[in-house]
N, C-alpha and C positions, 0 to 999 in steps of 0.2 A: 724863539720858535723851536719846538722840540718834536722829533719824529720817533714814534715807536714802531720798530720793525718786528713783526710777529713771525716766528719761524717754528712751525710744527715739526717735531722730530720723532720719527718712528723707524727704528732699526737703521739709523743713518750714520753710524759711527765713522764710516769710511768717507762719506760725501759731505757731511755737514760742516766740516772744518773750513773748506773752501767758501762755503756760504757765509759763515760767520766772519771770516777774514775779509771778505769783500765789503762787508758793512763797516768793520773796524777801519778799513783803509779810506773811508769817505773823508773828503776834505770839508766836512760839515761837522761841527763840534758837538752839537746838542742832540745826541742819539741815544735811544734806549733799545737794547736788543732783548726781546722777550722770547726765550727758548722754552717751548712747551714739549716736554717728553710725554708722548702719547702712549705710555705703556710699552716702551721698547724692551726687547728681550736680549739685545746685544749690549755693547758697552757705551751706548749713546749717553747715558747719564754721567759716566765718568768724564766724557768730553765736556758736557755741560758744566759739571762741577769745576773742572779746570779753568774754563773761561770765566765762570762766575767769581772764582777766587782771584784770578789775575786781573779782571776788570770789574771790580765790585760796584763802581759807580755807573757802569754802562750795561752790564749783562745781568739779566734777571732770569733765573732758572726756575721752572715750574714743573711739577710732576702730576700726572693724572692717570686713571685707568684708560685703557685703549678704547677710544670711541670714534676714531676716524678723523679725517682732515677737518671736516666741518666743526666737530666738537672741539678740536685743538685750537682752531682759529677763534672760535667764540670764547673759549677759556682765556686765551691770550688777550683778547680785547678787554675782558673784564679786569685785567691787571695792568693794562697799558695806561701810562700817565702822559703821553705825548699830545701835542696839538694836532698832529697828523698821524695816520696809521698807514702802514704798508704791510702786505702779506708777501712773504718770501718763502718759497718751498725749499726744503733741505735738498741739496745737490745742485741747485741753481745758484747764480751769483749776479751781482749788479756791478755796473761800471763805477769806477772810483769817484767821478765827479757828478754822479746823478743828482744827489740832493742839493748840492750847491747850485747846479744848473737850474733847478726848479725853485730856488729860494724866492724869487720875485713873485711867483704865483702863490706860494705859501704866505708870503707877507701880505698879499691881497686877500687872504682868507677865502680863497676859492674852494668850494665844496669838494670838487673832484678834479684831479689833475692827471691827465693821461699822458703816458709816454709809450715808447715802442719796444719791441722785443725781437731778439734774434734766437734762432735755434742753432746750437753749437754741439760739437762732439765733446767727449770727455777731455780731449786734448785741447779744446778751445778753438778748433777749426770751425769756421762759419759754414752752416748748412743752408740756412735760409733766413732772409730778413722778412719779418712779418710787418709789412708796411700798412699804412692807413692814412686817413685824412688828417690834415693839420687845420685847426681853426682856433680863432680867438674866443674870448669870453662869450658864452651863450647860455641859454637855459638848458636844463636836463632834457626836456622833450626835443628841443632843436638838436642837441648833441646826439641823442639816440637816432634821430632821423638821418643825420649826416653819417653816422657810423654804420647804420644799417644799409644805407644806400651804397656805401663803398664796399660792402661785403667784407669788412675787416674783422679781426678777432676781438670783437667788442666785449665778449663775456669773460675774458681772462682776468681773474681778480688781481693778479700780481703786477699788472701794468698800470696801476692807478695809485695815487696818493689820496687818501680819504680824510677830509677834515673830521676829526673825531667827534666834535660836538654835533655835527650834521648826522654822522653815522649812529650815534647813541640816541639822539633825539627821535630818530625815525625807527628805533628799535630793530635795526637790521640784524639778522642772525642767519647763519648758514644752517640748512636743514640737517639736524642730527639724527633723524629717525633711521633706525636699522630695518631694512627691508629684506636683506639677503644674508645667507651664510658666507658668501664670498668676501664680504667687506664689513667693517665695523660700523660704517655710517651710510651715507648716501653718495652714489656716484654723480658726476657732473654737477657738483655743488656750485661751481662758478656760474654755469648756465642757469641754475635755479635762482640766483640772487642778483648778479651784476646788472642785468638789464633793468631790473626794478630800482636798483640804486641810482642808475644813470637818470632815469626819467623823474625821480624824486628830487634830484639836485637842483638847486636854484642857480648855481653857477658851475660851468664846466669849461675847461680848456683842453685842447689836444695838441701836444707839442711834437716837434720833430726830433726828439731826443731818443736815441737808441740806448736805453739804460738797463734793460733786463736781458739776461742770458739764460735761456732754457736749455739745459743740458740733456741731450738725448743719449742715454747710456746704452751700452751694447745689449742689455737684456730687455729693454723696453719693447722692442719689436716682437720678441717672443711672447712677452706677457700680454701684449695686445691681441694675440691670436688665441687667447683663452676664451673658448666659446661661451662658457657659462657666464663669465664676467661680461662679455659683450651683450648677452641676453639681459643680464641684470641692469647693465647701463641703459639699454633701450627702454626697459620698464621704468627706470628712474626718470627718464626724460618725460614720460607721460605724467609721472607724479609732479614734476616741476611745472609742467604745463597746467595741470589742475590747480596747483597752488597759485600760479600766476593769474589765472582766471578769477580766483576768489580774491586775491590781493588787490587787483586793479579796480574792483568794485568800490574800494575805499578811497581810491585816488581820483582826484579831479584832473583828468587829462583830456586832451582833445580827441576827437574821433579818429583823426589821422594817426596820432601816436598809438592809440589802442589798436588800430588796424595793422600798423607796422609791427607792433610788439607781437601780436598773434601770428602774423605772417612769418616773423623771424623764428619764433618757437616751432611753428609748423614745418618750415623748411628743414630745420635741423633734425626734427623727428622723422620726417620722410626719408632723409638720407640714411638714417640708421637701419632701414629695412635691408639695405645691401649687406649688412653684416649677419643676417639671420638666415637659417635654413628655411625650406619651403613651408614646413608646418608652423614654425614660430612666426614666420613672416605673415602668413595668413591670419594668425591669431592677432598679431600686432596691427594689421590693417583693419581688422574688425574693431579694435579699440579706437583707431583713428577715425573710422567712419562713425562710431558711436558718439564721438565728440563733435562730429560735423566739422572737422578741421579743414576739409577740402575748400570750403568757402573762405578760408583765411588767406588763400593765395591771391595776391594782388594782381589785378589786370591793368597793364599800362599800354599795351599794344596788341596787335593781332596775333603775334607769335605767342604771347602769354595767354591770350584767349584760347588758342588752340591747345596749349598745354593744360589749361584749366579744364577744358572739355575732356581731354584725354585722361586727366587725373580723376575726373568723376567716373569715367568708364573703367579705367584699369590703371591702378597706381604704379605697378611695376613697369608698364610701358612708359609712363611719365618719367620715371627715374632714369631710363635709358637716354632721355633727351637732355639730361642735366650735365 
């Protein structure tokens, strides 16, 4: 059993070393590290070259023009030779025993193997554990419903191992389209693809293994306050929603799964309104209403019925109740 770990690298000379080392320290022997230099302007390529020279049987270095995270991931997948794929972001790192811990699931050829994530500081201090449901083997539709019901971080691409044959057979790709000047690709690429991957899987397990460490660096909070990027991110959520609507027309899924999927996307999109100023929020709400997304909100009790009615009347009032 071989695992291909795909690591997109963009101006990450300072942070990618820890990422690479965390994979090299795995007590699982058959690993391929695919480092994709996405047009870096710093010394990232030198770091990649050093590791490729030192570990020629393990590290594969690739170079491409800057196209964004989605493009780099897709490019890495096209060169991966493993039985399983994992996406690891430069700057983050994984626990030493992650792959060995999940060996039984891989040996059973499960399409999608989920594990858990922690948010940590650059010094490794734990900030938050991103918990979620644990469940044994089930179908992708069942898995999505379990994950959605628990309000877990189901869309994060980096907390899954993907059976490569399943991934390739279904022609899964991250959206590479460039919509804005602020970014080379598309924002919220995980949100655009991961839910669709889950529901297409024939077999999924969700483990209790905390294997992924998401590093919150000191500058990330400041970057997240960039208003134009927040506006672009909000617009990209609508793009992903539209793509989802078109994609599921080709899927044979139950009505319940379709409703859950639409509800999940809608909830995320509605919450994004909070990041927008009055003028942009009003324009965004018009786009939401144009897509008739309000009816995607699921009603399971009287409280949710009240929220649904309020949402129909005034979206901003609805958000204050969340």
